[in-house]
Every structure is written in C-alpha cells, then in structure tokens.
mmCIF entry with sequence, helices, sheets and N, C-alpha, C, O atoms, coordinates in Angstrom:
data_MODEL
# 
_entry.id   MODEL 
# 
_entity.id                         1 
_entity.type                       polymer 
_entity.pdbx_number_of_molecules   1 
# 
_entity_poly.entity_id                      1 
_entity_poly.type                           'polypeptide(L)' 
_entity_poly.nstd_linkage                   no 
_entity_poly.nstd_monomer                   no 
_entity_poly.pdbx_seq_one_letter_code       MDIIRIILSVIIPPLGVFLQVGLGAQFWINILLTLLGYIPGLIHAIWIIARR 
_entity_poly.pdbx_seq_one_letter_code_can   MDIIRIILSVIIPPLGVFLQVGLGAQFWINILLTLLGYIPGLIHAIWIIARR 
_entity_poly.pdbx_strand_id                 A 
# 
loop_
_entity_poly_seq.entity_id 
_entity_poly_seq.num 
_entity_poly_seq.mon_id 
_entity_poly_seq.hetero 
1 1  MET n 
1 2  ASP n 
1 3  ILE n 
1 4  ILE n 
1 5  ARG n 
1 6  ILE n 
1 7  ILE n 
1 8  LEU n 
1 9  SER n 
1 10 VAL n 
1 11 ILE n 
1 12 ILE n 
1 13 PRO n 
1 14 PRO n 
1 15 LEU n 
1 16 GLY n 
1 17 VAL n 
1 18 PHE n 
1 19 LEU n 
1 20 GLN n 
1 21 VAL n 
1 22 GLY n 
1 23 LEU n 
1 24 GLY n 
1 25 ALA n 
1 26 GLN n 
1 27 PHE n 
1 28 TRP n 
1 29 ILE n 
1 30 ASN n 
1 31 ILE n 
1 32 LEU n 
1 33 LEU n 
1 34 THR n 
1 35 LEU n 
1 36 LEU n 
1 37 GLY n 
1 38 TYR n 
1 39 ILE n 
1 40 PRO n 
1 41 GLY n 
1 42 LEU n 
1 43 ILE n 
1 44 HIS n 
1 45 ALA n 
1 46 ILE n 
1 47 TRP n 
1 48 ILE n 
1 49 ILE n 
1 50 ALA n 
1 51 ARG n 
1 52 ARG n 
# 
_struct_asym.id          A 
_struct_asym.entity_id   1 
# 
loop_
_struct_conf.conf_type_id 
_struct_conf.id 
_struct_conf.pdbx_PDB_helix_id 
_struct_conf.beg_label_comp_id 
_struct_conf.beg_label_asym_id 
_struct_conf.beg_label_seq_id 
_struct_conf.pdbx_beg_PDB_ins_code 
_struct_conf.end_label_comp_id 
_struct_conf.end_label_asym_id 
_struct_conf.end_label_seq_id 
_struct_conf.pdbx_end_PDB_ins_code 
_struct_conf.beg_auth_comp_id 
_struct_conf.beg_auth_asym_id 
_struct_conf.beg_auth_seq_id 
_struct_conf.end_auth_comp_id 
_struct_conf.end_auth_asym_id 
_struct_conf.end_auth_seq_id 
_struct_conf.pdbx_PDB_helix_class 
_struct_conf.details 
_struct_conf.pdbx_PDB_helix_length 
HELX_P HELX_P1 AA1 ASP A 2  ? ILE A 11 ? ASP A 2  ILE A 11 1 ? 10 
HELX_P HELX_P2 AA2 PRO A 13 ? VAL A 21 ? PRO A 13 VAL A 21 1 ? 9  
HELX_P HELX_P3 AA3 ALA A 25 ? LEU A 36 ? ALA A 25 LEU A 36 1 ? 12 
HELX_P HELX_P4 AA4 TYR A 38 ? ARG A 51 ? TYR A 38 ARG A 51 1 ? 14 
# 
_struct_conf_type.id          HELX_P 
_struct_conf_type.criteria    ? 
_struct_conf_type.reference   ? 
# 
loop_
_atom_site.group_PDB 
_atom_site.id 
_atom_site.type_symbol 
_atom_site.label_atom_id 
_atom_site.label_alt_id 
_atom_site.label_comp_id 
_atom_site.label_asym_id 
_atom_site.label_entity_id 
_atom_site.label_seq_id 
_atom_site.pdbx_PDB_ins_code 
_atom_site.Cartn_x 
_atom_site.Cartn_y 
_atom_site.Cartn_z 
_atom_site.occupancy 
_atom_site.B_iso_or_equiv 
_atom_site.pdbx_formal_charge 
_atom_site.auth_seq_id 
_atom_site.auth_comp_id 
_atom_site.auth_asym_id 
_atom_site.auth_atom_id 
_atom_site.pdbx_PDB_model_num 
ATOM 1   N N  . MET A 1 1  ? 12.646  -9.500  -4.964  1.00 0.00 ? 1  MET A N  1 
ATOM 2   C CA . MET A 1 1  ? 11.513  -9.515  -4.067  1.00 0.00 ? 1  MET A CA 1 
ATOM 3   C C  . MET A 1 1  ? 10.428  -8.575  -4.554  1.00 0.00 ? 1  MET A C  1 
ATOM 4   O O  . MET A 1 1  ? 9.248   -8.819  -4.303  1.00 0.00 ? 1  MET A O  1 
ATOM 5   N N  . ASP A 1 2  ? 10.806  -7.485  -5.256  1.00 0.00 ? 2  ASP A N  1 
ATOM 6   C CA . ASP A 1 2  ? 9.801   -6.566  -5.765  1.00 0.00 ? 2  ASP A CA 1 
ATOM 7   C C  . ASP A 1 2  ? 8.909   -7.214  -6.810  1.00 0.00 ? 2  ASP A C  1 
ATOM 8   O O  . ASP A 1 2  ? 7.742   -6.841  -6.932  1.00 0.00 ? 2  ASP A O  1 
ATOM 9   N N  . ILE A 1 3  ? 9.419   -8.164  -7.557  1.00 0.00 ? 3  ILE A N  1 
ATOM 10  C CA . ILE A 1 3  ? 8.615   -8.865  -8.571  1.00 0.00 ? 3  ILE A CA 1 
ATOM 11  C C  . ILE A 1 3  ? 7.478   -9.617  -7.867  1.00 0.00 ? 3  ILE A C  1 
ATOM 12  O O  . ILE A 1 3  ? 6.346   -9.614  -8.350  1.00 0.00 ? 3  ILE A O  1 
ATOM 13  N N  . ILE A 1 4  ? 7.762   -10.243 -6.763  1.00 0.00 ? 4  ILE A N  1 
ATOM 14  C CA . ILE A 1 4  ? 6.739   -10.990 -6.030  1.00 0.00 ? 4  ILE A CA 1 
ATOM 15  C C  . ILE A 1 4  ? 5.678   -10.035 -5.507  1.00 0.00 ? 4  ILE A C  1 
ATOM 16  O O  . ILE A 1 4  ? 4.484   -10.329 -5.572  1.00 0.00 ? 4  ILE A O  1 
ATOM 17  N N  . ARG A 1 5  ? 6.112   -8.890  -4.988  1.00 0.00 ? 5  ARG A N  1 
ATOM 18  C CA . ARG A 1 5  ? 5.158   -7.885  -4.488  1.00 0.00 ? 5  ARG A CA 1 
ATOM 19  C C  . ARG A 1 5  ? 4.276   -7.364  -5.608  1.00 0.00 ? 5  ARG A C  1 
ATOM 20  O O  . ARG A 1 5  ? 3.074   -7.175  -5.416  1.00 0.00 ? 5  ARG A O  1 
ATOM 21  N N  . ILE A 1 6  ? 4.848   -7.135  -6.751  1.00 0.00 ? 6  ILE A N  1 
ATOM 22  C CA . ILE A 1 6  ? 4.049   -6.638  -7.896  1.00 0.00 ? 6  ILE A CA 1 
ATOM 23  C C  . ILE A 1 6  ? 3.062   -7.679  -8.358  1.00 0.00 ? 6  ILE A C  1 
ATOM 24  O O  . ILE A 1 6  ? 1.919   -7.343  -8.669  1.00 0.00 ? 6  ILE A O  1 
ATOM 25  N N  . ILE A 1 7  ? 3.467   -8.938  -8.412  1.00 0.00 ? 7  ILE A N  1 
ATOM 26  C CA . ILE A 1 7  ? 2.546   -10.015 -8.794  1.00 0.00 ? 7  ILE A CA 1 
ATOM 27  C C  . ILE A 1 7  ? 1.407   -10.106 -7.783  1.00 0.00 ? 7  ILE A C  1 
ATOM 28  O O  . ILE A 1 7  ? 0.247   -10.244 -8.172  1.00 0.00 ? 7  ILE A O  1 
ATOM 29  N N  . LEU A 1 8  ? 1.721   -10.030 -6.496  1.00 0.00 ? 8  LEU A N  1 
ATOM 30  C CA . LEU A 1 8  ? 0.675   -10.078 -5.478  1.00 0.00 ? 8  LEU A CA 1 
ATOM 31  C C  . LEU A 1 8  ? -0.214  -8.846  -5.561  1.00 0.00 ? 8  LEU A C  1 
ATOM 32  O O  . LEU A 1 8  ? -1.408  -8.934  -5.276  1.00 0.00 ? 8  LEU A O  1 
ATOM 33  N N  . SER A 1 9  ? 0.335   -7.706  -5.943  1.00 0.00 ? 9  SER A N  1 
ATOM 34  C CA . SER A 1 9  ? -0.446  -6.497  -6.076  1.00 0.00 ? 9  SER A CA 1 
ATOM 35  C C  . SER A 1 9  ? -1.441  -6.581  -7.231  1.00 0.00 ? 9  SER A C  1 
ATOM 36  O O  . SER A 1 9  ? -2.520  -5.991  -7.173  1.00 0.00 ? 9  SER A O  1 
ATOM 37  N N  . VAL A 1 10 ? -1.075  -7.314  -8.275  1.00 0.00 ? 10 VAL A N  1 
ATOM 38  C CA . VAL A 1 10 ? -2.018  -7.480  -9.380  1.00 0.00 ? 10 VAL A CA 1 
ATOM 39  C C  . VAL A 1 10 ? -3.200  -8.324  -8.926  1.00 0.00 ? 10 VAL A C  1 
ATOM 40  O O  . VAL A 1 10 ? -4.332  -8.089  -9.350  1.00 0.00 ? 10 VAL A O  1 
ATOM 41  N N  . ILE A 1 11 ? -2.946  -9.299  -8.071  1.00 0.00 ? 11 ILE A N  1 
ATOM 42  C CA . ILE A 1 11 ? -4.022  -10.154 -7.573  1.00 0.00 ? 11 ILE A CA 1 
ATOM 43  C C  . ILE A 1 11 ? -4.827  -9.434  -6.500  1.00 0.00 ? 11 ILE A C  1 
ATOM 44  O O  . ILE A 1 11 ? -6.051  -9.341  -6.594  1.00 0.00 ? 11 ILE A O  1 
ATOM 45  N N  . ILE A 1 12 ? -4.140  -8.922  -5.478  1.00 0.00 ? 12 ILE A N  1 
ATOM 46  C CA . ILE A 1 12 ? -4.795  -8.202  -4.361  1.00 0.00 ? 12 ILE A CA 1 
ATOM 47  C C  . ILE A 1 12 ? -3.934  -6.978  -4.045  1.00 0.00 ? 12 ILE A C  1 
ATOM 48  O O  . ILE A 1 12 ? -2.932  -7.107  -3.342  1.00 0.00 ? 12 ILE A O  1 
ATOM 49  N N  . PRO A 1 13 ? -4.296  -5.796  -4.546  1.00 0.00 ? 13 PRO A N  1 
ATOM 50  C CA . PRO A 1 13 ? -3.466  -4.617  -4.367  1.00 0.00 ? 13 PRO A CA 1 
ATOM 51  C C  . PRO A 1 13 ? -3.062  -4.282  -2.913  1.00 0.00 ? 13 PRO A C  1 
ATOM 52  O O  . PRO A 1 13 ? -1.902  -3.942  -2.679  1.00 0.00 ? 13 PRO A O  1 
ATOM 53  N N  . PRO A 1 14 ? -3.972  -4.367  -1.942  1.00 0.00 ? 14 PRO A N  1 
ATOM 54  C CA . PRO A 1 14 ? -3.548  -4.044  -0.562  1.00 0.00 ? 14 PRO A CA 1 
ATOM 55  C C  . PRO A 1 14 ? -2.485  -4.991  0.000   1.00 0.00 ? 14 PRO A C  1 
ATOM 56  O O  . PRO A 1 14 ? -1.704  -4.601  0.868   1.00 0.00 ? 14 PRO A O  1 
ATOM 57  N N  . LEU A 1 15 ? -2.453  -6.221  -0.488  1.00 0.00 ? 15 LEU A N  1 
ATOM 58  C CA . LEU A 1 15 ? -1.468  -7.181  0.010   1.00 0.00 ? 15 LEU A CA 1 
ATOM 59  C C  . LEU A 1 15 ? -0.057  -6.756  -0.373  1.00 0.00 ? 15 LEU A C  1 
ATOM 60  O O  . LEU A 1 15 ? 0.855   -6.838  0.450   1.00 0.00 ? 15 LEU A O  1 
ATOM 61  N N  . GLY A 1 16 ? 0.133   -6.308  -1.591  1.00 0.00 ? 16 GLY A N  1 
ATOM 62  C CA . GLY A 1 16 ? 1.443   -5.843  -2.022  1.00 0.00 ? 16 GLY A CA 1 
ATOM 63  C C  . GLY A 1 16 ? 1.906   -4.620  -1.228  1.00 0.00 ? 16 GLY A C  1 
ATOM 64  O O  . GLY A 1 16 ? 3.077   -4.510  -0.865  1.00 0.00 ? 16 GLY A O  1 
ATOM 65  N N  . VAL A 1 17 ? 0.974   -3.709  -0.964  1.00 0.00 ? 17 VAL A N  1 
ATOM 66  C CA . VAL A 1 17 ? 1.322   -2.522  -0.172  1.00 0.00 ? 17 VAL A CA 1 
ATOM 67  C C  . VAL A 1 17 ? 1.615   -2.924  1.254   1.00 0.00 ? 17 VAL A C  1 
ATOM 68  O O  . VAL A 1 17 ? 2.556   -2.397  1.847   1.00 0.00 ? 17 VAL A O  1 
ATOM 69  N N  . PHE A 1 18 ? 0.860   -3.824  1.824   1.00 0.00 ? 18 PHE A N  1 
ATOM 70  C CA . PHE A 1 18 ? 1.111   -4.296  3.182   1.00 0.00 ? 18 PHE A CA 1 
ATOM 71  C C  . PHE A 1 18 ? 2.505   -4.906  3.306   1.00 0.00 ? 18 PHE A C  1 
ATOM 72  O O  . PHE A 1 18 ? 3.209   -4.652  4.283   1.00 0.00 ? 18 PHE A O  1 
ATOM 73  N N  . LEU A 1 19 ? 2.900   -5.694  2.338   1.00 0.00 ? 19 LEU A N  1 
ATOM 74  C CA . LEU A 1 19 ? 4.226   -6.338  2.394   1.00 0.00 ? 19 LEU A CA 1 
ATOM 75  C C  . LEU A 1 19 ? 5.334   -5.283  2.242   1.00 0.00 ? 19 LEU A C  1 
ATOM 76  O O  . LEU A 1 19 ? 6.456   -5.496  2.703   1.00 0.00 ? 19 LEU A O  1 
ATOM 77  N N  . GLN A 1 20 ? 5.027   -4.161  1.605   1.00 0.00 ? 20 GLN A N  1 
ATOM 78  C CA . GLN A 1 20 ? 6.045   -3.128  1.421   1.00 0.00 ? 20 GLN A CA 1 
ATOM 79  C C  . GLN A 1 20 ? 6.132   -2.176  2.608   1.00 0.00 ? 20 GLN A C  1 
ATOM 80  O O  . GLN A 1 20 ? 7.236   -1.868  3.057   1.00 0.00 ? 20 GLN A O  1 
ATOM 81  N N  . VAL A 1 21 ? 4.999   -1.697  3.133   1.00 0.00 ? 21 VAL A N  1 
ATOM 82  C CA . VAL A 1 21 ? 5.039   -0.643  4.156   1.00 0.00 ? 21 VAL A CA 1 
ATOM 83  C C  . VAL A 1 21 ? 4.394   -1.039  5.489   1.00 0.00 ? 21 VAL A C  1 
ATOM 84  O O  . VAL A 1 21 ? 4.529   -0.305  6.468   1.00 0.00 ? 21 VAL A O  1 
ATOM 85  N N  . GLY A 1 22 ? 3.707   -2.161  5.552   1.00 0.00 ? 22 GLY A N  1 
ATOM 86  C CA . GLY A 1 22 ? 3.061   -2.547  6.785   1.00 0.00 ? 22 GLY A CA 1 
ATOM 87  C C  . GLY A 1 22 ? 1.696   -1.862  6.933   1.00 0.00 ? 22 GLY A C  1 
ATOM 88  O O  . GLY A 1 22 ? 1.083   -1.461  5.944   1.00 0.00 ? 22 GLY A O  1 
ATOM 89  N N  . LEU A 1 23 ? 1.241   -1.736  8.158   1.00 0.00 ? 23 LEU A N  1 
ATOM 90  C CA . LEU A 1 23 ? -0.075  -1.150  8.430   1.00 0.00 ? 23 LEU A CA 1 
ATOM 91  C C  . LEU A 1 23 ? -0.015  0.362   8.592   1.00 0.00 ? 23 LEU A C  1 
ATOM 92  O O  . LEU A 1 23 ? -0.508  0.910   9.578   1.00 0.00 ? 23 LEU A O  1 
ATOM 93  N N  . GLY A 1 24 ? 0.583   1.021   7.631   1.00 0.00 ? 24 GLY A N  1 
ATOM 94  C CA . GLY A 1 24 ? 0.711   2.479   7.678   1.00 0.00 ? 24 GLY A CA 1 
ATOM 95  C C  . GLY A 1 24 ? -0.429  3.133   6.935   1.00 0.00 ? 24 GLY A C  1 
ATOM 96  O O  . GLY A 1 24 ? -1.384  2.477   6.519   1.00 0.00 ? 24 GLY A O  1 
ATOM 97  N N  . ALA A 1 25 ? -0.311  4.438   6.774   1.00 0.00 ? 25 ALA A N  1 
ATOM 98  C CA . ALA A 1 25 ? -1.335  5.225   6.105   1.00 0.00 ? 25 ALA A CA 1 
ATOM 99  C C  . ALA A 1 25 ? -1.483  4.799   4.644   1.00 0.00 ? 25 ALA A C  1 
ATOM 100 O O  . ALA A 1 25 ? -2.594  4.781   4.114   1.00 0.00 ? 25 ALA A O  1 
ATOM 101 N N  . GLN A 1 26 ? -0.363  4.453   3.986   1.00 0.00 ? 26 GLN A N  1 
ATOM 102 C CA . GLN A 1 26 ? -0.425  4.039   2.576   1.00 0.00 ? 26 GLN A CA 1 
ATOM 103 C C  . GLN A 1 26 ? -1.271  2.783   2.408   1.00 0.00 ? 26 GLN A C  1 
ATOM 104 O O  . GLN A 1 26 ? -1.968  2.628   1.405   1.00 0.00 ? 26 GLN A O  1 
ATOM 105 N N  . PHE A 1 27 ? -1.210  1.895   3.381   1.00 0.00 ? 27 PHE A N  1 
ATOM 106 C CA . PHE A 1 27 ? -2.007  0.671   3.313   1.00 0.00 ? 27 PHE A CA 1 
ATOM 107 C C  . PHE A 1 27 ? -3.505  0.993   3.333   1.00 0.00 ? 27 PHE A C  1 
ATOM 108 O O  . PHE A 1 27 ? -4.272  0.447   2.539   1.00 0.00 ? 27 PHE A O  1 
ATOM 109 N N  . TRP A 1 28 ? -3.913  1.877   4.237   1.00 0.00 ? 28 TRP A N  1 
ATOM 110 C CA . TRP A 1 28 ? -5.312  2.224   4.363   1.00 0.00 ? 28 TRP A CA 1 
ATOM 111 C C  . TRP A 1 28 ? -5.797  3.031   3.165   1.00 0.00 ? 28 TRP A C  1 
ATOM 112 O O  . TRP A 1 28 ? -6.946  2.892   2.747   1.00 0.00 ? 28 TRP A O  1 
ATOM 113 N N  . ILE A 1 29 ? -4.939  3.863   2.617   1.00 0.00 ? 29 ILE A N  1 
ATOM 114 C CA . ILE A 1 29 ? -5.283  4.602   1.400   1.00 0.00 ? 29 ILE A CA 1 
ATOM 115 C C  . ILE A 1 29 ? -5.512  3.612   0.243   1.00 0.00 ? 29 ILE A C  1 
ATOM 116 O O  . ILE A 1 29 ? -6.426  3.778   -0.564  1.00 0.00 ? 29 ILE A O  1 
ATOM 117 N N  . ASN A 1 30 ? -4.667  2.590   0.188   1.00 0.00 ? 30 ASN A N  1 
ATOM 118 C CA . ASN A 1 30 ? -4.810  1.597   -0.873  1.00 0.00 ? 30 ASN A CA 1 
ATOM 119 C C  . ASN A 1 30 ? -6.071  0.781   -0.711  1.00 0.00 ? 30 ASN A C  1 
ATOM 120 O O  . ASN A 1 30 ? -6.713  0.436   -1.703  1.00 0.00 ? 30 ASN A O  1 
ATOM 121 N N  . ILE A 1 31 ? -6.438  0.465   0.510   1.00 0.00 ? 31 ILE A N  1 
ATOM 122 C CA . ILE A 1 31 ? -7.702  -0.267  0.733   1.00 0.00 ? 31 ILE A CA 1 
ATOM 123 C C  . ILE A 1 31 ? -8.878  0.592   0.243   1.00 0.00 ? 31 ILE A C  1 
ATOM 124 O O  . ILE A 1 31 ? -9.785  0.088   -0.418  1.00 0.00 ? 31 ILE A O  1 
ATOM 125 N N  . LEU A 1 32 ? -8.854  1.879   0.569   1.00 0.00 ? 32 LEU A N  1 
ATOM 126 C CA . LEU A 1 32 ? -9.918  2.775   0.131   1.00 0.00 ? 32 LEU A CA 1 
ATOM 127 C C  . LEU A 1 32 ? -9.974  2.855   -1.401  1.00 0.00 ? 32 LEU A C  1 
ATOM 128 O O  . LEU A 1 32 ? -11.047 2.756   -1.996  1.00 0.00 ? 32 LEU A O  1 
ATOM 129 N N  . LEU A 1 33 ? -8.815  3.034   -2.025  1.00 0.00 ? 33 LEU A N  1 
ATOM 130 C CA . LEU A 1 33 ? -8.771  3.111   -3.472  1.00 0.00 ? 33 LEU A CA 1 
ATOM 131 C C  . LEU A 1 33 ? -9.247  1.795   -4.147  1.00 0.00 ? 33 LEU A C  1 
ATOM 132 O O  . LEU A 1 33 ? -9.923  1.814   -5.176  1.00 0.00 ? 33 LEU A O  1 
ATOM 133 N N  . THR A 1 34 ? -8.876  0.687   -3.542  1.00 0.00 ? 34 THR A N  1 
ATOM 134 C CA . THR A 1 34 ? -9.297  -0.594  -4.091  1.00 0.00 ? 34 THR A CA 1 
ATOM 135 C C  . THR A 1 34 ? -10.797 -0.787  -3.964  1.00 0.00 ? 34 THR A C  1 
ATOM 136 O O  . THR A 1 34 ? -11.428 -1.347  -4.861  1.00 0.00 ? 34 THR A O  1 
ATOM 137 N N  . LEU A 1 35 ? -11.375 -0.331  -2.860  1.00 0.00 ? 35 LEU A N  1 
ATOM 138 C CA . LEU A 1 35 ? -12.816 -0.432  -2.695  1.00 0.00 ? 35 LEU A CA 1 
ATOM 139 C C  . LEU A 1 35 ? -13.554 0.499   -3.676  1.00 0.00 ? 35 LEU A C  1 
ATOM 140 O O  . LEU A 1 35 ? -14.656 0.179   -4.121  1.00 0.00 ? 35 LEU A O  1 
ATOM 141 N N  . LEU A 1 36 ? -12.953 1.632   -4.008  1.00 0.00 ? 36 LEU A N  1 
ATOM 142 C CA . LEU A 1 36 ? -13.567 2.548   -4.962  1.00 0.00 ? 36 LEU A CA 1 
ATOM 143 C C  . LEU A 1 36 ? -13.424 2.050   -6.401  1.00 0.00 ? 36 LEU A C  1 
ATOM 144 O O  . LEU A 1 36 ? -14.197 2.436   -7.277  1.00 0.00 ? 36 LEU A O  1 
ATOM 145 N N  . GLY A 1 37 ? -12.467 1.223   -6.629  1.00 0.00 ? 37 GLY A N  1 
ATOM 146 C CA . GLY A 1 37 ? -12.237 0.652   -7.964  1.00 0.00 ? 37 GLY A CA 1 
ATOM 147 C C  . GLY A 1 37 ? -10.932 -0.084  -7.974  1.00 0.00 ? 37 GLY A C  1 
ATOM 148 O O  . GLY A 1 37 ? -9.959  0.346   -7.354  1.00 0.00 ? 37 GLY A O  1 
ATOM 149 N N  . TYR A 1 38 ? -10.905 -1.180  -8.665  1.00 0.00 ? 38 TYR A N  1 
ATOM 150 C CA . TYR A 1 38 ? -9.699  -2.041  -8.661  1.00 0.00 ? 38 TYR A CA 1 
ATOM 151 C C  . TYR A 1 38 ? -8.491  -1.330  -9.281  1.00 0.00 ? 38 TYR A C  1 
ATOM 152 O O  . TYR A 1 38 ? -7.378  -1.422  -8.764  1.00 0.00 ? 38 TYR A O  1 
ATOM 153 N N  . ILE A 1 39 ? -8.719  -0.620  -10.392 1.00 0.00 ? 39 ILE A N  1 
ATOM 154 C CA . ILE A 1 39 ? -7.616  -0.003  -11.129 1.00 0.00 ? 39 ILE A CA 1 
ATOM 155 C C  . ILE A 1 39 ? -6.886  1.076   -10.294 1.00 0.00 ? 39 ILE A C  1 
ATOM 156 O O  . ILE A 1 39 ? -5.656  1.077   -10.262 1.00 0.00 ? 39 ILE A O  1 
ATOM 157 N N  . PRO A 1 40 ? -7.614  1.996   -9.617  1.00 0.00 ? 40 PRO A N  1 
ATOM 158 C CA . PRO A 1 40 ? -6.894  2.972   -8.782  1.00 0.00 ? 40 PRO A CA 1 
ATOM 159 C C  . PRO A 1 40 ? -6.062  2.299   -7.684  1.00 0.00 ? 40 PRO A C  1 
ATOM 160 O O  . PRO A 1 40 ? -4.945  2.735   -7.402  1.00 0.00 ? 40 PRO A O  1 
ATOM 161 N N  . GLY A 1 41 ? -6.585  1.264   -7.076  1.00 0.00 ? 41 GLY A N  1 
ATOM 162 C CA . GLY A 1 41 ? -5.837  0.530   -6.060  1.00 0.00 ? 41 GLY A CA 1 
ATOM 163 C C  . GLY A 1 41 ? -4.616  -0.150  -6.636  1.00 0.00 ? 41 GLY A C  1 
ATOM 164 O O  . GLY A 1 41 ? -3.567  -0.178  -5.993  1.00 0.00 ? 41 GLY A O  1 
ATOM 165 N N  . LEU A 1 42 ? -4.725  -0.693  -7.820  1.00 0.00 ? 42 LEU A N  1 
ATOM 166 C CA . LEU A 1 42 ? -3.608  -1.356  -8.495  1.00 0.00 ? 42 LEU A CA 1 
ATOM 167 C C  . LEU A 1 42 ? -2.512  -0.372  -8.853  1.00 0.00 ? 42 LEU A C  1 
ATOM 168 O O  . LEU A 1 42 ? -1.332  -0.642  -8.634  1.00 0.00 ? 42 LEU A O  1 
ATOM 169 N N  . ILE A 1 43 ? -2.906  0.786   -9.409  1.00 0.00 ? 43 ILE A N  1 
ATOM 170 C CA . ILE A 1 43 ? -1.919  1.811   -9.770  1.00 0.00 ? 43 ILE A CA 1 
ATOM 171 C C  . ILE A 1 43 ? -1.194  2.311   -8.531  1.00 0.00 ? 43 ILE A C  1 
ATOM 172 O O  . ILE A 1 43 ? 0.026   2.474   -8.545  1.00 0.00 ? 43 ILE A O  1 
ATOM 173 N N  . HIS A 1 44 ? -1.933  2.554   -7.470  1.00 0.00 ? 44 HIS A N  1 
ATOM 174 C CA . HIS A 1 44 ? -1.337  3.034   -6.226  1.00 0.00 ? 44 HIS A CA 1 
ATOM 175 C C  . HIS A 1 44 ? -0.366  1.989   -5.664  1.00 0.00 ? 44 HIS A C  1 
ATOM 176 O O  . HIS A 1 44 ? 0.724   2.342   -5.213  1.00 0.00 ? 44 HIS A O  1 
ATOM 177 N N  . ALA A 1 45 ? -0.742  0.735   -5.685  1.00 0.00 ? 45 ALA A N  1 
ATOM 178 C CA . ALA A 1 45 ? 0.101   -0.326  -5.145  1.00 0.00 ? 45 ALA A CA 1 
ATOM 179 C C  . ALA A 1 45 ? 1.417   -0.428  -5.919  1.00 0.00 ? 45 ALA A C  1 
ATOM 180 O O  . ALA A 1 45 ? 2.487   -0.531  -5.319  1.00 0.00 ? 45 ALA A O  1 
ATOM 181 N N  . ILE A 1 46 ? 1.334   -0.398  -7.242  1.00 0.00 ? 46 ILE A N  1 
ATOM 182 C CA . ILE A 1 46 ? 2.540   -0.492  -8.029  1.00 0.00 ? 46 ILE A CA 1 
ATOM 183 C C  . ILE A 1 46 ? 3.417   0.735   -7.842  1.00 0.00 ? 46 ILE A C  1 
ATOM 184 O O  . ILE A 1 46 ? 4.642   0.624   -7.813  1.00 0.00 ? 46 ILE A O  1 
ATOM 185 N N  . TRP A 1 47 ? 2.803   1.895   -7.717  1.00 0.00 ? 47 TRP A N  1 
ATOM 186 C CA . TRP A 1 47 ? 3.538   3.118   -7.461  1.00 0.00 ? 47 TRP A CA 1 
ATOM 187 C C  . TRP A 1 47 ? 4.285   3.049   -6.122  1.00 0.00 ? 47 TRP A C  1 
ATOM 188 O O  . TRP A 1 47 ? 5.448   3.445   -6.041  1.00 0.00 ? 47 TRP A O  1 
ATOM 189 N N  . ILE A 1 48 ? 3.633   2.556   -5.094  1.00 0.00 ? 48 ILE A N  1 
ATOM 190 C CA . ILE A 1 48 ? 4.269   2.456   -3.763  1.00 0.00 ? 48 ILE A CA 1 
ATOM 191 C C  . ILE A 1 48 ? 5.426   1.464   -3.832  1.00 0.00 ? 48 ILE A C  1 
ATOM 192 O O  . ILE A 1 48 ? 6.492   1.740   -3.282  1.00 0.00 ? 48 ILE A O  1 
ATOM 193 N N  . ILE A 1 49 ? 5.254   0.341   -4.477  1.00 0.00 ? 49 ILE A N  1 
ATOM 194 C CA . ILE A 1 49 ? 6.323   -0.658  -4.570  1.00 0.00 ? 49 ILE A CA 1 
ATOM 195 C C  . ILE A 1 49 ? 7.501   -0.154  -5.391  1.00 0.00 ? 49 ILE A C  1 
ATOM 196 O O  . ILE A 1 49 ? 8.655   -0.364  -5.015  1.00 0.00 ? 49 ILE A O  1 
ATOM 197 N N  . ALA A 1 50 ? 7.223   0.504   -6.501  1.00 0.00 ? 50 ALA A N  1 
ATOM 198 C CA . ALA A 1 50 ? 8.293   1.009   -7.360  1.00 0.00 ? 50 ALA A CA 1 
ATOM 199 C C  . ALA A 1 50 ? 9.037   2.203   -6.743  1.00 0.00 ? 50 ALA A C  1 
ATOM 200 O O  . ALA A 1 50 ? 10.218  2.413   -7.018  1.00 0.00 ? 50 ALA A O  1 
ATOM 201 N N  . ARG A 1 51 ? 8.357   2.961   -5.934  1.00 0.00 ? 51 ARG A N  1 
ATOM 202 C CA . ARG A 1 51 ? 8.964   4.160   -5.325  1.00 0.00 ? 51 ARG A CA 1 
ATOM 203 C C  . ARG A 1 51 ? 10.029  3.795   -4.295  1.00 0.00 ? 51 ARG A C  1 
ATOM 204 O O  . ARG A 1 51 ? 11.019  4.514   -4.160  1.00 0.00 ? 51 ARG A O  1 
ATOM 205 N N  . ARG A 1 52 ? 9.854   2.723   -3.585  1.00 0.00 ? 52 ARG A N  1 
ATOM 206 C CA . ARG A 1 52 ? 10.778  2.392   -2.497  1.00 0.00 ? 52 ARG A CA 1 
ATOM 207 C C  . ARG A 1 52 ? 11.831  1.418   -2.962  1.00 0.00 ? 52 ARG A C  1 
ATOM 208 O O  . ARG A 1 52 ? 12.696  1.025   -2.179  1.00 0.00 ? 52 ARG A O  1 
# 
C-alpha cells in the first residue's frame, strides 16, 4: 500500500499525506510546502509515508 501512496505523492504530494495521516497538522504543513514549491512538498510527503 505504501507504493501506491508514494506514486500518488509524486503526482499530488498532499494526497499521499492525506491517505497516510488524514486531516492532521502534517497534511496542512504539506499543503503549505507544496504551495511554496513542489519539491519541498514532495520530499515531506515521502518522508511522512516512509516514517510510518
């Protein structure tokens, strides 16, 4: 299941985080990072998915 989340995170980083943690603080942080730049949001999303 993590492979699917990582693939979705490459396409839309907040979606992968949402599927992992829901509407928590990490989701909102990822939205902010993605708006500031795609790469920071992508790195954060993969880090959140790999950590859990």
